[in-house]
N, C-alpha and C positions, 0 to 999 in steps of 0.2 A: 034254471040252467041256461035257457036260451038267452037271458040278458047279457051274459058274459061276451057271447058272440057279437054283439053289437058294440060292446066296449072294444073288442079286438078287431073291428073292421078294418078291412084293407085299406091302406092310406096311399093316395096317389101324390107323387114327390115329383119335384122338378131335376132336371139333369145334374146340377151341381150337388144337391144334397143326395142324389141317388149315388154318385161316384164316390162321395165321401163315406157314406155307409158301405159301399162294396169293399171297402179296405178292410172293413171288420167282419161283415157277414157274407155268406154264399149268395150267388146270383144265379138265377136259372133262365135259360132262353127257351120260351115255349113255342117258338117258331118250328117249322119243319125241318127235319134233318138236312135237306137240301139247301135250306136258307142258312142253317147254322154252319154247315160245312164251308159255303162259300166265304163267309165272314160272320164274325161275331163280336160281342164286346169281350175283351181280354179277361180271362179268369172265370167267364160264365159257363156253367155246365148246360149241356142240352137235356132238355125234358121236354119233347114236344107234345102238343095237345093233338095234333094230327100227324100221320105219316105224309109222305110226299104226294101219294095217291089220293088219300082222304082229303088233303088240302085242295088238291085240284077239283074233287067231286063237289066239296063244299062251295068253292069258289064259282064252279060253273053254275051250280044250283041258284046261288045268290044272283048271279047276272041274268040268267035266262028264266028263272021262275020267280022266286021271292025270297025276301030276308027270312020270313018265318019257316018256310021250307027248308032253307039252309041251315037253320038253327036247329031244327028237328033232326035233320041228318047228322049234324055235328053232335048232338046229345047221343045218338045212337053209338057214335065212335067213341065218346067220352065216357059213357058210363062204365064199360068194362075196364077202363084204365085207371079208375078212380083209387082204388085202394093201392095198386102199385105205385102210383104217383105220390101218394101220402107216404108210403114206406120209403121212398127214394128220398124225398125232402127230409123225412126224420133223419136218415143217415147222412145227410148233408149238414143238418143244422145242430145235430147233437144235442146239447143242453140248453142252447141259446133261444130255439124255437123262433128265431126271426129269419125272414127269407126276403130276398128282393128278386123281383121278376120283370121280364119285358117281352112284348110281342113285337110285331111289325110298327104298329102305329098306336099301341096302347088301348086297343079296342076289345073286341069280344074274346079273343083267345086269352089274354092275361086276365080280363074280367072273369072268365068261367073258371080258370084255375085258381085265381086268388080268392073267389067265392068259396071252391072246396076247401082250400087250405086253411081259410079264415074259420070256416065251420068246423074244422078239426081242431082249433085252437092255435095255429101258429099266428105271429104278428107278421103281417104281409105288407111290403111296399112294392107299388107298381110304379113304372117310369111313364110321367105323362108324355105323350108323343111317341113313346115306344123307341124302337131301334133306329126309326128315321130320325128321331130327334137326336140320338146320339151322334148319328152320322153328320148331322148339320153341325153339331158341337165340334167333331172332329176336324172338319172342313174349315171351320171358322179358327181354329187354333194355328193352323197353317200360314194364315194371314197376318199373324201377330209378329212382333220384333222380338228377339232372343238375344242374349249376350252369350255368343259362341266364342270358343277357341278352337280352330281346327288344326287337327294333328296330320301334318304331311310327312311324306317320305316314299322313297321307292319301293318296290315290292321286295319283301325279306327284311325290312327295317324293324321288325317286331313292334308294329304300331297296335296291334291288337293286346300284346302283352303290356305295352305301356298304357293304354286305356285301362286295363284291369289294375295296374299298379296305382295310377291316379285315383281310381275309385277306391282302392284300398286306403289311400291316403285321405279319404275324405272328400274328394272332388266330385262334382256332378259329372256324369259320364252318359252319353247317349250312344250306344253300340249299334250302329245302323247295320253293319254286316250280321250281327246276331239277330235283330230284328226281322233281316231280309233272308236269314238263312243261307247266307252266301259269303264267301271269302274274298270277294273282290275280283277284279277283272282277270288276274293271272290264274287263280285256281278254283274260280266258281264256287260250286256246291260239292266239290269232291268231299266225300266222307260225311255230307251233312244230310239232314232230313230234306224233302222236297220244299220248295219256297212256298211261302204263303200266296194267297192272291192279292192283287194290287189293293184291294179293299181292306183286307186283313192286314196287311202291312202298315197301311195309314192307321187303322186302328190301334195297332201296337205302338206305332210311333207317336201318336197323339197322346197316350196315357204318359208316356215318358216326357213329352214336352210339357204336359200339365203340371208335372212336379217341378220342372225348372221354372216355369213362371211363378209359381207359388213360392218357392225357395228365393227367388230373385226379388220378388215383391216384398218379402220380410227382411230383405237385406243380408240374408244369410251367406250368399254365394256370390259376391259383387265381381269375382273373376269370371263368372260365366261357365257354360257347360262345356265339356270336351267332347268333339265328334271327329271322326276320321274324315280326312279329305277323300271324297268319292266322286266318281263319275255321278251325273243325275241318274243314270240307269244303273241298278245293282241286280245284275242277273235279269231275271224277267219282270222286276218291279222297279218303279221310278219314284225317286225323291219328289214330293209335290213341288210344283214350279216356285210358288212363292217362297216356301221355305229354302228351296235350292238357292233363290236370290240371296236371301239372308245370309247363307253359309258363305256364297261367293263374295260378300261385302265384309266377312269377318276376318280377324287376324289369322295368319296362318304360321304355324310352328313347324319348319321342315327339319326333319332329323336327317342329317346328311352323314351316311355310314358307307365305308368303302364297299366296292362291289363284292370283293372276295369275302368279306365278312357276312354280307347279306346272303351269298350264294351257300356258305357253309351252314347259315342258320336255316335256309329252306331244306337242305339236305337232311338236317336233323329232324325237323318238324314234320317233313311231308314224305321222307323216304320210304315210310312202311306202306304208302298208299298205292293204288293201281298205277303200275309202271308206264302203260300206254298213255294214261291220262296224264301223267306227270311229265312225259316227254313232249306232248302236245302243248302242256301249260308253261313249260319253263323257259321260254324264249325271252329271258330277262331284258336283254338289250332292247327288244321290241317294246316291251311294257315300260321300260325306263323312258324311252322316247315319248311313248304315248302320254304317260303320266306328265312329263315335263311340258307337253303341249298344252294339257289341260291346265296345269298349274299357272302358266304364264298367260292363259287366256281369260284373265281377270282386268277389271279396271282399276286403276291405282294400286298395282301389284307392289311398287316400291314402297308404300306406305303400309301394306298389309303383311308383306312377307318378312319373316324372321328365321334366319338359318341357325341351327344348333348342331355343331360338329361333334360327333360321337365316334369313338375309336372301334366300338363293337356293338352287337345287338344284345341288349340286356334291359330288363325291366328297371334297373337302377338309373337308365337314362332319365326316368321320370323325376329324380332327384334335381336334374338340371332344369327341367320344365316347370315343376311346381313353383319354385321360387320367383321365376321370371314373370309369371303372369300376375303376381301380387305387387309388382312394381312397374314403372315405366319401361315398355318393352325394349330390349336393346339385343343386337345381334351377338351371338355368341362364336 
């Protein structure tokens, strides 16, 4: 009986293989609830080995007394949780019996939980270097070059709807406002959940970027990915500086729609929201000037900017954009 446990031994794998398997199998984060709530690998479920207070006690004991003493205290905490943890993983894995996990540095916490799950019969993969390694991977992605198409336009131009339509047409899209849980400068996060931490925003963004690089490297989407033209700051989070520089050097497709049409679209889309917040947010003339300043604050704008005149706000404007990026850019 015990021979099978050795065959199913937990396997330590590196970040690229871990992320590839994470597309098929569930991932658990065994760090404390506080660590998870601050930021985690997108899609991972929280299954902490220690509570916030327990982690503090174990860490303090490790530093002030000894490693052995800290482990014994940790075992006292771990023991009563074992059955519940196994049952929770069973619910996650269903029939596959395959689970991926990480802790902060791929050390004792993931080692303890992987031992338990392996003993029970799960196939367990742990991340070499843990969440810290994932964060290094995230930050490295922002330094790479990407083929971007930047979708520009004043507030109320229906850019979010255009991105959705481009995605429906099979284009690669990175919705920065969705990742940041923020509607942009004029409407903030009215009607949206609280914004993620800066670290969590970066984690979400990195996963999206990793898909772009793989698509592009295989030659599948030579036109590049579509992103909305944003300020570097989106509410409380910032687009990483190196990635922001890449965006500012990419072609901009400016959707030029009459003011009255944009105003009508805003009333239709946001009219049911909080009236006081709407009044404070709807100074369109101010935001038009603010956006225009940001648009022109680019090097070599004359070679990057392509204006597309549209009569109204409609997702069908994507039909004008999609063919253009497949050929030599021309103003419309």
